C-alpha atoms as one frame of an Amber mdcrd trajectory, in Angstrom:
protein
   0.368   4.794  16.982   2.691   4.628  14.145   6.352   4.400  14.271   8.765
   7.466  14.456  10.114   5.971  11.496   6.776   6.540  10.046   4.266   8.756
   8.262   0.858   8.695   7.012  -0.506   9.998   3.904  -3.821  10.831   2.531
  -4.178  10.229  -1.472  -7.560  11.322  -4.119  -8.240   7.900  -6.491 -10.387
   7.150  -8.676 -13.332   5.073  -7.615 -11.947   2.246 -10.268  -8.653   2.494
  -9.234  -9.324   1.398  -5.004 -12.008  -1.049  -6.895  -8.507  -2.295  -8.730
  -7.162  -2.300  -4.909  -9.293  -4.004  -3.279  -9.779  -7.271  -5.178  -6.333
  -7.287  -5.578  -5.091  -7.039  -1.711  -8.257  -9.767  -1.174  -6.582 -12.241
  -3.653  -3.024 -11.686  -1.561  -4.787 -11.772   1.335  -3.924  -8.047   2.682
  -5.253  -4.768   3.348  -5.571  -2.040   0.427  -2.889  -0.011   2.551  -0.145
  -2.473   2.865  -1.038  -3.842  -0.691  -0.235  -0.292  -1.997   2.934  -0.029
   0.718   4.218  -2.802  -1.281   3.327  -1.270  -4.225   5.004   1.577  -3.377
   8.465  -0.397  -2.217   8.783  -2.213  -5.319   8.396   0.824  -8.288  11.520
   2.380  -5.767  13.314  -0.975  -5.581  13.028  -0.506  -1.710  13.323  -3.330
   0.196  12.820  -4.203   4.243  15.896  -3.750   6.384  16.608  -7.013   8.147
């Protein structure tokens, strides 16, 4: 179950992008979903609330 302030999305990406995401996620020892969230937050310059 996800938190009330969060939402899930579904996206369609190429197999090549997926492969690259998997490789980078493994290198960073994180899930692909977590990596994508990190990329989106960096793009929009969003920081975690402390």
